[in-house]
N, C-alpha and C positions, 0 to 999 in steps of 0.2 A: 065450538071451541076447537083452535087450533091445536095439532099434537104436539106441538112445541111448549104448551103450556103445562103438560104433565111433569110434575117432578118428583124426586125423592130425595131425602138428606143422607148423607154419610152420618152413620149412628155414633162413632166411636173413634179417638185417636186425635193425631195432629190436625186432620182436616175435619173434625167433628162440626156437624150443621152446616158444611158446604151443601149448596143445592143443586143436584145433578139434574140435567134434563133426561127424559125418556122419550125413545122413538115412539110413533104411533103404534097402537096395539095390534095393528095389523101386520106390523113388520117384525117385532118381537114382542115377547113374553117377560113380563119384568118378575124377579124372583120375589116370592111372598116373605114380609118381613120376619115372620115367625121361622121360617126355613134359615135365612140369613142368619139371624139370632142363634140359632141352634148352631149353625156352621161354625160361626166364629167364637161361639163358648167353647167349642169341641176344640180348636185348633189355635186359639189366640196366642200362646206364647211360642209354640212351634214356628208360626210365620214370621216371627222377628229375625230380620235379614234373610229372609229366604227369597227364592224365585218364585214367582206365581204366575202361571199361566192360564188366562181365562179364554177358552173357546167358545165360539158362538156369544161373543161379549155382548152383543147388544149396546146398551148404554155404559157398560163399563162399570156397573155399579158394585161388584163383586170384587174385581179387581182394585178398584179405586178405597172399597173400603179395607182391603188387605194392605194396600199401600200405607192407607192411613193409619193403619194399626202395628205399622212397623216393618213391612215385607221390603226388601231392599230394591227388587226390580219387579216388574209387571209386564208380561207378554200378552197383548189382546190378540184376538182374532175374529174377525169379523168380515162379511162379504155384502152385506146389504148397505146400499150407497147412503139411504138415510140413517141408519144407524151409525154408519161411520162418521157421517158429519157430526152427529150428537156426541159420539165417543171422543171426538178430539176436541169440542167444546168442553167436555167434560174434564179431561185431562189436562186442558189447559189452566183449570182452575185448581189444579194440585201441584204435583211436580214432573212437568212432562219430561224432565231429564231422565227419570226414572222409569219411565214407560216406553215401550215399543209396540206399534201397530202394524199387524199383518193384515194387508187388506185382500180380499179374495176369497177362494173356495178354501176352507178350513182342511178339509181333506187332502188337499194338495199342499198346503203350506206348513201342515204339520213336520213334514220331512226337514223343511228349511229351519224350523224351530228347533227340531233335535238336532240338526248340525251345530246350531248356534250352541246349544247347552253341551255338547259333546267337546266343542272347542274351547269351551270355558270349564270344562269339567264340572259342570253345575248339575245339582239334582232338584228337581221344580216340583212345585204341587199343580196338579192339572184339575181344574175346575171345569167340569163338562157340562153343559145345559144345552142339549140339542133342542130345536125346536119339537113340540110334541107331534109324535107322527100321525096325529089326526089331522094335521094341517095338509091342504093340496099340496102335493109333489113332494111331499116329506114321508111317504107311505115307509120306504126302506131307510130310514133315517137312522134307526137304532140298529140295524144290521151293520150300515157303514160305519156307526161309531163303536160298536163291539168289535169290529174288525181292525179299525185304526188303533184302539187300547191295545188289542192283541199284538199289533207290531211296534210298540213303544218298547225302546230297549230299557231294561229294569235299571241300568246305571245312572239313568236320567231322572228317575221318577222317585220322588220323595213318599207321594200319596197322590191317588187318584180319587177325585170325588163326582159323582155322576147324579146329576139331579134329572128325575125322570118321571114319567106318569107311574103312579103306583101300581096299576095292574100289570106292569111289565116285569117279566122274572129275567134279572138280569144274570147271568149264568154264575156259578160259583168260582170257577176259574176263568181266567180270560187271558193267554197267553202265559206270561210269566206273574201274573197277579191273581190273588185272589180276595174275598169278599171278606173283608174285616168286620163290617157292621153296617146296618141300615137303619133309616130312621124315618117312618112315616109321618107326613102332615096331610091329612085328607086325602086329596088327589094326586099329591107331589110326594116322592122320595126321595131322601139323599143316601147313597149306597157309596161306602168308602172302600177302596180295595188298596192293597199293598202287595209288594214283591214277596212272594213264598221264601 
């Protein structure tokens, strides 16, 4: 079975039931349906007309779900070549004019995204779903992610959401942000941070 035949659907909104391709499991990890549902139930009305940044985008399913539910603009960040190809195919099925893709290292590109937000005087939702640190070569991914969050200027941030392995302890305070709440779904947890 080829990896391109793995799919998922947009759940709600103007692109409901659009079929999105998923990159191969070895490349990225798709967010579980229950996690997605909880997340969008939490912020469903807040994201209307908002800017939404999906870091480590993979297929872009979270950003495109946000777009379908009324977000104004989605910024995707992904470095894997196969995932980027799938991401661009998925964007083409929705509203490419509302989407921007930063290819390459997320930890480098975040500076350009911040500059763009500052130029537009925009605040964004940041959905951060790094590869689990159990993957080869990813042992320091959470340290780098936490350092990156600490570097975000609070005037650009509406809310930060981290999807992470449940055993990971996220610091209660990271830079200008503190944990608002955490919700656990088996081995995956969503942690919400906002500025103090």
